[in-house]
N, C-alpha and C positions, 0 to 999 in steps of 0.2 A: 588439470588447472587449478589452481586455488580459487577461494572465494574474490578474493582481491584482485587476481588477476582476470576473472571473470568479469568482475566490475567494471574495469579498466576497459576491457574489451568492451563491453555493452554499452559503457558511456561515452565510447568514442563519438557518436553524432553529437550527444548534448554539449560535449566538451568543445566540438569544433563550432557549434552554433551560438552557445551561451557561454559557458564557463570559459570556453578557450578565448572568448572576447576578453573577458574579465581578467585572464591570465596576462593576456597580451598588453592590456591597460597597466598592471602591475609592474609590467618590464621597463615601463618609462621611467625616465633619470629623475623627474620632480613630482613632489605629490603638492601639486598647487591647486588653485580653485577650479581651475579646468578639469582637473584630475577627478576631484571628489565630485564635481557635478556630473562627470560623463560615467562613473562608478554607480551614483545613484540612479542614473537614467537605465543603465543596464541591467542594476538588480530588479528594478520596478518592471521593466520591459521584460525581464524573464520570470515574473509571476512569483516574485518575494513578496510582494505586497508594499504599498506605501508606506505604512507605519514601521514595519521592520526594516525596510531598506534605509529609511533614515535613522532609526536607531543603529543599524550597522554601521553606517557611515560615520555618525556623530562618535561612536564607542571606536573605531578605526582611528579617527582622527586623535582623540584623546590617548590611545597607546602609541602613535606616532610622536607628540608631544612628550609624554611622560617617560617614553624609552629611548626617544632620540631616534628612531628608527629613520634609516637613510637608504637600505637595501630592499630593492623589489622583493628577493627572497623571502625576506625576514618579515615583510608585510603580508607576503601570500602566506604563511605560517600561522601568522596571527589570526588573518581572515578563515582559515582552515578551524582554527580554535573556536572563533565565533560561531562559525556553523554547526561546529559540533557541541558546542554549550548549548547553542538554543535548541538543537534537537534533543539532547539528553536531559532537558528541562521538563519534558513529557514522562512521568512515570511510565515505565515499560518499552520505551523508544528503542528501537533495535533489538530487542529481545524476543526469544522465541514464545508460542503461546505458552502461557502459564500451564505448569501441569496440574490436572484436577483427577479426582476420583474418575475411575472409568465406569461407563463410557464419557469421554468429553465430546461435547457437541459445538460444532461450527457451524452457524448460521450464515449463509452467504447472502448479502443482499445488494442492491444497486440498480441503476438504469439499464436499459437495453443497451446491449453491445460494449459493456464495461470489461467483460471477461470473464464473468461469474463461473460459468461451467467449465470453462477452461483452467481457471485457477482452481476449482474445486477437484479437476483431474489431476492437475499436476502435483496438489497437496497430497493426495490418495496415494499417488506413486511414490511420492518421497519418503512420507511416513510409513508405507509397506516396506520399502528398500531398507528403513531402520528397524525393520522388524516387527512393527505394530499392526494389528488387524483393525481393518478399517471397513465401515459399510457407507456407500453414497445412498442418498435418498434424492428421486428427481421430483422434488415439489414444484417444478415449472411445468404444471399440467396444461398450459395454454398452446405451447409450440412443441408438436410432435418431434420437431427436429432437435429440440433440447434435451428431449428424453432419449432419443437415438444417440445424440452424441456423447451423453453422459454413460449410457450403454457401451458404447465404443471404448470410453476410458475404463470401463468396468472390465471388459474384456482384455485389454491392453493389459492392465494391473493384476489382474486375478481378484477384483475386489467386487462383492456383491451389490448389486445396485437393486433398491426396493423401489418400484414404480407401480402405478396405475394407469389406468385409461385417459386419454385425453379429456379433459374438462373435468374431470374428477376434483375433489376437495384438497386443496395443497395441503391443509392443515391434517387432513386424515392419512396423507401420504407421510409427512413428518412423525404423526403418531405411530403410524406402523412401522416406520424405519427405527424410532426410538425402542420399540418393543423387540425387534428384531436386534437391534444392538445389545440390548440388556440381555437378551436369550443365547447370544452369541459370546457374551462376555468380550465383546469388541472394546478394543482402546479407543477408537474414535467413530463418530458420525458427523459425515459433511453434508449439510442438506443446503440443496441448490434450489433456488427459487426463482420465480418469473422476474424477469426485468421489467421494471415500471417506473412510470414517470413520476416524479417525486410530488408534481402538483395534481396528482389524480387521487381524490380521496377515497373512494371505494376500493383501490387496489392498495392504498396505504392501509386500509382497515383491514384487509385479507392478511396481509402482512404482520400487522398487529395480532391477529388470529393465531396465527403460525406461531410466534414469539410466545404466545400466551399458553398454547400448549407444550410447546417444549420445556418452558419455564415450569410450569406444573408437574410437568413428569419429570426433568430432569435436575431440577433445581439450579439456583443461581450461580453456584460455585460451579457448576460444570458445562454453562451456557455461555459461548462467546458470539456476539452478534459483530460479523465482518464485513465491514462495507468495502466493496470493491470499486475503485474509481479509476477512471481513465485518465492518465496524465497528460494526454495531448489536449484535453479539454481545458488545462490549466486553471483559471479562477472559476470557471462554471463547474468543474468538480467539486471546489472547495464550496461552492455555493449549494450544490447538490447535497454534500455531506452537512452543511450545516441545517438544511431542510429535513433530512434523514434522521438526523439526531436529535429533533422535536419529535419525531414519532416513536423512534425506538433508541434504547441507551446503547450506543455504538459501543464496542468494546476494544476493536482493532480495525486497521485499515491495510487493504492490499492494493498497491498502487501499480497497475498495469502499462503496458507499452511504453515506458518510460525510455526504452532505448529510441523512440519515434517523436518524442518531443524536442522542441527547440527551447522549451522554457523550462529548464532546470530548477526553477527555484519553488516550483509548485509544492514539493516535500517541505520546504520551510515554511511555507504558507499553511500548509495543513497543520503543521506542529503548532504554529502561532495561534491560527483561528479555533481549531478542535480541540487541542489538547489531547487528542487520542494517538496511541501509538499505532507507527507504520510498523507491520512486523514482515512482510516481503515488499519485494519491488520487481516488476516484470520486465526482463531485459532481451527478450527475443520469444522464439517460439517452440525451442527444446524445452522438455520438460525441465531439466535442472537450471533452465534460464529464469525461472522464478525463484530469486536468490532470496535468503534469509538478509533482513536490512540491518547492518552493521552501522552506526554512526559514523565512527572514526574511519572505517575502511571508505564509505560511501564519500565523506569529504575529501579524504585523500584522492581516492579514484577520479572526483570529480575536478579536482584542482591541479592535479600532477599534470606537468607536461611530459610527452613521450620519451623525453631525454632523461627524465629523473627516475 
C-alpha cells in the first residue's frame, strides 16, 4: 500500500469527524455569509486556532472574488493548496530527519502517554529496514516497564538496547549509549526519556542535563530533539509543546494517535505556533503506521472524498 493510500485509510476517522464536515460544507451550492461563518466555526472547533482560521477564511473569500470561483470542487482544491502552503512555510516540514554525520542522535521527549517509547521502537525498525545500524537508549529510568518495553522493541528489531538499573542517572545512560553508538559505528542513536509533566521544574532540569550531555558529546549538527505529541489532546498538545520549547530547542515533532482525533487541524496549529517541522504522524498501532509526513499527500488525503 502506498503512503498516500495508507494516509487515506488512516485518516478515515478524522475525515468523517472533521474534514468530512468541511468537505460536505463545500458541497453546498452557494458561498454566502452563513457558509463562511460555518466554515470558520468548523476550523476553530477542529483545533486550527482562531487566528489561522480567520486568515484561511479571509484568504478563501479573496480567491473566490478574484477567480470568480463558483464550483465546490474548485474551492476545495484552493483550500487544499492553502493548507499545503501553510505547512510548507515551516522549514523542513514534511521532510525526513536531516542527514548528519554518524551517529545521528534523536532525543525523544514529551509528556507521559504521548507515545515516545513506541515511536522510538517504530523508528528503530524502519531505519533498520532501510539498512541502517541503530542503537536504542533506555533513558527512562523511572519506569521499569518503559525499559522492558524498549527491550521488547530491541528484540523484535534486532537492535541493541543500552540500559541501566531503575533509578539510575538518565544522563549517564545517554552517555553510555553515545559511547556504544560511536564505538559500533552506528548510523543512529535513539534516546528514549521519561515522560514528564511540562510544569515540573526538577524533571525539566533533568531533561536539560541529558540534552547537555548529548550536545557535548555528539555536537549540535548530530542532535535532533524530537517532541512526541498526542494529537488527541489538540490545543493542549500545542500548549505543552510551547512550554517544552522554552526548556530545550525542539528540532522536530512526531504527532501520534492522529487516527484517533476528531480535531484534524492540530497539525496546522503546530505549524503556525511552533514553526517546527512535523516529520512523522502516527496513524495506527502497526510499525508502518508511523508514516513520514508529506504535506501535499496529507492535505489531499485529509480532504479528498472516497469517490475521488
